[in-house]
N, C-alpha and C positions, 0 to 999 in steps of 0.2 A: 504493500500500500504506500509506503514511504517513497518508493521509486516513482510511482504514478503521480503522487503529489509533486515531486521534484520536477518531473518532465512536463506536467501540465502547467505548473506555475512558471517554469522557464519559458515555455512556449508563449504564454500570455505576456510575459515581460518583453520578449523579443518583439511581438506584435505591437505592444504598447509603445516601445522605444522607437520602432520604425515610424509609427504614426506621430510620435512626438516630434521627430525630425521633419516630417512632411508638413505638419501643421505649424511648426515653428518657422519653417521657411516661408510659408504663406503669410504668417504674421509679420515677418520681416519685410516682405514685399508690400503688403497692403498698408502697413502703418508708416513705412519709410524709416523705421528704426535701424534697418540694416542687419545683415546676417551676422556681422561681427558682434554687435551689441546683444542681439537676441541669443546668440550662442553663449556669450560670456555670462549673461545674467539670467535670462528666462530658462533656457534649456539646462544650463549648469545647475541652477537651483532645483529644477524639477527632477533631474536625474540623481541629485544628491539627497533628496528628501528621504528615501529609504535608509540611507546611512545616518541621517539625522535622527530618525525614529529609533534606530538601533542604538545610537549613542544615548538618547534620552532614557531608553529602557535600561541600559547599562548603568547610568547614573542613579536612577531611582532604586536600583538593586544594590547600590554601593560599590559598583565596579568601575571606579574612576579610570584605572589603567586600561581596562577594556575599551572604554569610551574613547580615550585619547588614542590608543593604538589603532582603533577603527578608522578614525579620521586622518591621523598622520600617515598611516599605512596606505590609505586611499590616495594621498598625494603622490606617493611613489608609483603606485600602479597607473595612475592617470598619465604620468609622463612616459611610462613604459608603453602605454597605448599609442604614443606618437610613433614609436618604432614599428608597432604592429600596423599602424595606418600607412606608414611609408612602404612596408612590405606588401600590403594588400593593393596599393595603388602606385606601384613603383614606376609605371610608365608616365604618370601625370606629374610626378615630382611635387606632391602636395606641399611638403614642408618648404620648398623653395618658393612656390607661388604665394605662400602666406607670409613671406618674409616682410619685416617692418610693420605689418598690419597689427601684430599682436605684441609689439614692443611694450606698450603701456600695460595691457592686461597681464603679461608675463612679469613685468617689473613689479606691479602691484601685488601679484601672488608671492613673489620673492620677499617683498617687504612684510606682508602679513605673516608668512611662515616664520620669517626671522623674528618678528615681534613675539610670536607665540613661544618659540624656543627660548628667547631671552627671558620672558616672564616666568616660564617654568623654572629656569635656573635662578633667576633673581629673587624669587619668593618675596615679593614686595607686600607687606601686610597692610594693605590699604583697601578698605571696603566702604561701600555705601549700602547700609542694611546688611544683608547676607551675601550680596554680590560683590565680587572682587573688582577693584578699580582697574586691574589689568584686563579683565574680561570686557569691561565697559569700553576701554580704549580700543580693543580689538573689534568690537561690534561697531563702534563709531568709525574706525578705520575702513571697515567694509562699506559702510554707507557713503563715506567720502569717495571711496574707489568707484562705486556705482555712479556717483555724480560726475566724477572725472571722465569715466568711460562714456557716459551719455553726452557730455559736452564735446568730446574730442574724437568720437568714433568715426565721424565722417571725414575728419582731417586725416585720421590714420589710414582709412581705406582709400581715400581719394575718390570716392564714388558717392553720388547722391542718387538715391532710389526715386524713380519717377514712375507714374502710372504706365507710361509707354513701355517700361521694362518688364512689366508683369506678364508672364507668358499665359497663353490661353489655357483654360481649364483650372487655373489657380482658384482654390476655394475662397468664398467671401470672407471678410474679416470676422463676421459673426460665427460662421461655421468653423473657421480656423480656431477661434478662441474657445468655442465649445468643445471641439475635438481635442485641443491641447489640454484643456482642463480634465476631460474624461480620461485621456491617456495618462495624465499625471496621477489621477485618482487610482487608476488601475495599478500603476507602479507602486504607489504607497500601500495599497491593500494587499497586493499579491507578493511583494518582495519578502515580508516576514515569513510567509509560508515557504518560500524558496529557501530562505536562510535556515529555518527550523528543520526542514527536510534534509538539507545538505549537512547540517550538524549531526542529525541522526544517522545519516549514511556514513559520515566520518567515524562515528562510534561503532556502527555495525561492522565496518571494514577494519576496525582496529586502529584507525588514524586519529580518532577523536581527541586524545590527550596529547598528541604529538605536535611539534612545530608545523609539520606539513599539513596535518588535519586542520588546525586552526587557521593557517594561512590560506588554505583552499576555501574555507568558509568565508574568510574576509574577501577573497577575490570574487566570490559569488555576489557580494553586495555591490560590486562594481560592474556587474553585467549590464545595467541600464546605460552607463556611460559608454561601454564598449559598443553596444548595438546602435545607440543613437549616433555616436561619432561616425561609425562606418556607414550608417544610413545617410547621414548628412553628406558625407563625401561622395556617395553614390549619386546623390541628387546634384552634385556639382557645387554644393555649398561648402567649399573648403574653409572659408572664414568661420562658418558656424561650427564645423567639425572640430577645428583646432581651438576655437574660442570656448567650446564646451569643456575642453580639458583644462585650460588655464583657469576658466571661470569656476570649474568644480573645485580646484585647489583654493581659490579665493573663498568660495562659499563654505568649504570644509573648515576653514579657520574662523569664519563667522559663526559656524555651528558650534565650534569648540568654546567660543566665548558665550554663545547663547546657552550652552549647557549649564553655565553657572547659575542661571535662573532656576534650574531644577535641582541644584545641589544646595540644600538649605543648611547643611552642617558646617559651612564655612566657605573659604575660597576654593573653587574647583581646581584651578591651575596649581594651587598650593599643595594639593594632595596627590598630584600625579608624580609617579616615580621618576626622578631625574634621568633614569636609564632610558626613558622613552624620548629624551631629547635626541638620542642617536637616530631614532626613526624620523624625527622632525628634520634633522640636519641632512639625512639622506634625501628626503623629499625636497629640501631646499636646494641641494646640489643638483638634483635631476631637473628641477624647474629652471634653475639658472642656466644649466647646460642646454636645455631646450631653447631658452631665450637667446643665448649666445649663438647657437647653431642656426637659428632663423636669421639673426642679424648679419652674420658674416657671409652667408650665402655660399657655403661650401659646395663645390661642383663635383667633387670626386665621390665615386661610389665604390663600395667594397662588396662585390658579389651583387646581391639584390637589394642592398641597403645603402642609403646615404651614410657618409662617415659619422655625422652627428647622431643619427638614429641608431647606428650600430653601437656607438659609445654609450648612449642612453641604455640600450638593452644590456650591455655588458655590466655597466655600473649597477643597474637594477638587480641583476642576478647576483653580482658580488655583494651587494648590500644585503640581500636576503640571506646569503651564506654567513655574513658577519653577524647578523641578528640571530641566526640559528646558533652560532658559536657562543653568543652572549646569553642565549636563553630568553630572548625578547621576541614576542609575537606581535607583528604589526596588525 
């Protein structure tokens, strides 16, 4: 029965994520917000909601490290998806086509990840009520990042969306918004079933208490990002595909600060094991590497991968091995 639940829920998530990309693209075209902004903000937030719910559940159960590892580990995997994206669409050179357009979103993601890792280590005992001042700074930083992206996204892309650019057959704004909301609701509802069934399968197969078992369960929560990113790339919305990954890292850090609202025993960041800073720093390195790789426009490819995508993949796997050696589960 658990295998049936796993397969059915995975199928629903794949379908919902595909629809999320399609309706997100329609919203970008109909509103003139642009694929970059919609990918970084709307789709990134939607695909990260299941991880946010997992984090909130972990916090309410007193598992602060599990909550932090879920979000910080997701940052690592999101950047590894860039290498997967390059491999899947190697003829289009997606990473090169998106160069410079994501400089701001990537830089803001690096900034917020850096702030989170700093606050975990600094342990600043400043609170407003039960909420840590560090968490408030992180949440405010995300809101300011959204504002910056909204103001500068057309400058970054160099494109202004007009009605003439909307292809025939694009859903109306009302239908796109309804479909986007419905797909988001499906992700939020079904993902917990997928996570629970995958956790049970890990236990049944004897992997449940191991590093591999817990890491595989964590990867399952990133399935919406994977499917949505690939679907957006298949639509030709490269900006939206890569924006989803940088935007997810931004939103993950906002969610980490938001988690403090549900942790009523004190400062949430203050109770996270400093060992998890290593997970955060690996995510920071991978995000910075992805940003640098986009900006310098490397042209050399190694086999089927661009040089920067290959390096991201190697560092991700090496990072997982390091965490395994330290006994840390992202």
